[in-house]
C-alpha positions, 0 to 999 in steps of 0.5 A: 500500500502506498503512502497516498493510499494510506492517507486517502483511506485514513481521511475517508475513515476518519471523516465518514466514520462520524459524519452520517454518510457511511464510512464502509460505503465510502471506502467501498466506493473509493476502491472502485472509483480510484482503483485502490487495492483491496483493504486487508480486513484488519487494516480496516479494523485498525482504522476503526480503532483510531477513530475509537480513540477520537471518541474516547478523547472527546467523551473521556469525562462521560466515559469515566463518570459512567465507569465509576457509576458502574463500579459503585453499582457492582460494589452495591454502593450506588448513590441516589444520583446514580439512577440516571446514569445507570439507566443510561448504561442499561440503554447502551447495553440493551442497544449493544446486545440487539446490534450484536444479534443483528450483526451476526445475522447480516454480516455474511449476507451476500448483496450486490455492490450497487446496493450501497447507493440504496443505503445512501438513500435510506440514510438520507431519509432517516436524516430528513425525518429526524430533523423534522422531529427535532424541529417539532420540539423535544418532548421526551422524558429524560433517560433516567425518568423514562422507566425500565420499560421505556429505556428498554424499548429505546434500546431495542429501537436504537440497537436495531437501527445500528444493526442495520448499519452493517449493510453497505451505505447505511450510516451507523452514526446517522442511524443511531442519532436518528433513532435516538431522536425518534425516541425523544432523546434530546439532541446533545444526548442523542449525539453522545449516545451514538458515539458511546455506542460505537465503542462496544461495536468497534471493539466487538468487531475487532475481537470477532475478527481476531477470533476468526483468525483473520488478523494473524498475518497482519504485519506480514501483509502490509508495511508498518509505515503506511499503517501508522500514517493511516492511523494518525490521519484517521484519528486526527480527521475523526476527532475534528469530524466528531466535533463538527457533527456534535455541533451540527446535531445541536444546530438541527442541521443533520439533513444537510448531509442528505443534500450530498447523499441523495444525488450520489444515490440517484446517480449510482442507482441509475448507473451513471456512477460505477 
């Protein structure tokens, strides 16, 4: 892999992982449009780990707080103020379990490559509808006050939508943010929840790949320098893309990405784009 390819792949992963445009879909198109070499599966996962680092950096305080709340709960020393965060953790766990089931069911599904454009159209629809939900006003119960049934239903819906993002062209961040907004979760919390959910999703995918033996010859298959360059580019671009998206979510501008995805989807579905 050349240095230019490493930079392109790192930039694509970092930007499209967090912006609701589907990183997997754009990596697939980049290979087809620019004739990039087939990306080793573990190289792709390494790029995901780089963007995971951006999530941890930006949300480090929230992650640390939730971790301490969980430790107190395990030790049976929970505080009354921990109730909301415990509900938040439960929602994340439920959504993650649903996503895991969906991922196992769909990961080996053989689909035509052009379906990526249909995925872009689906993502655009979610973004437009979710923006309309925002503009109607947020009339929801806070996560800590929705009750176990309410949060369980939220977790199932969000986890299901995130699981569908295994399919090409469907944005994970767009799906989870839209799903959270559909469930009445506030804008800022919806964005935060989406990226906290990416942590177990990325780590789980990495572990699954290692267990299947796909990562045994990673260092033998590729040069280390291009990999390091791609990781740095993915981390840096991912961090700035993440901050940008959080601002756009707060400003009710998610639908802007549909203006990019819809023409791309139409051109692809009609065969104008390869």
